[in-house]
N, C-alpha and C positions, 0 to 999 in steps of 0.2 A: 503494500499497500506505500511505502513514503520513497519509492520509487515513480512508483504512479502519481504521485501527490506532486513531485519536485518538476516532470512530467508536463503537467497540467500547470503549473507553474511559470515554469518556461513558455509554453506553447502561450499562455493567458498575457505574459509578460510581453513576448514580441510582438505577439494579434494586439495589444491593446485592447481585450476584451476580456474578462473571463470565460473560460472553457472547461466543460463540466468532465469528471473524470470518465462518465458512461459515452460522452463522444468520440473523444480519444479511443476508449476500446472499441466501441463499435465500428472506426476508420481502418482500426489494427485486424478484426475479428474480419470486416469485409475482404480487405488483403488478402488474407489468407484464406478464404474460401475460392480468390479465383486465385490464388496461386496455384491452390491444388485441383483446381480444374485444368491445371493446362503443366501439371507434374506430366515428366520430368523437361518438358519443353523450356528452357528458360525466354527463349523469344517469345514465344507466344505468350507464357507469363506475363512480361515485360508489355508489352501492344497490348494484351486485357487491362493490365493496371491503371497505363497512361492514359487509355480510354475513360475505365471509370474516374478517374480523378479528376480528369477533363470536366469529363458530366456535371461533377462536384462542384466546380467552378476553379480544382484549383491551376496555373496556371501552366504550359505547355513545358516549361523548362523545369517548371519546380516537380511536376508530373513523371518525368524523365529521370529526374534524378533520382525521387525517392521509387519508383520501381525499380531501377538499377539497384540501390540500397537494400530494397526487400529481398532481391531475388539475386544478390552476390553469390552467395552457393550453395545456386543448385545446381 
């Protein structure tokens, strides 16, 4: 819980508004589902993650960076 609280604090500070732990957990859970649907194909997982992140409002460059980080060890 303390690690999640620190993540929420940093994200909230960076965005300038309070972000709940449930929202962060939901994003991580959804990402895991997308990755699982495309395992072991790293490229397909990254493409699907970028598309999902863009749909929820993340800018393309940030979506690509996040997708690369989440699939680095596939």
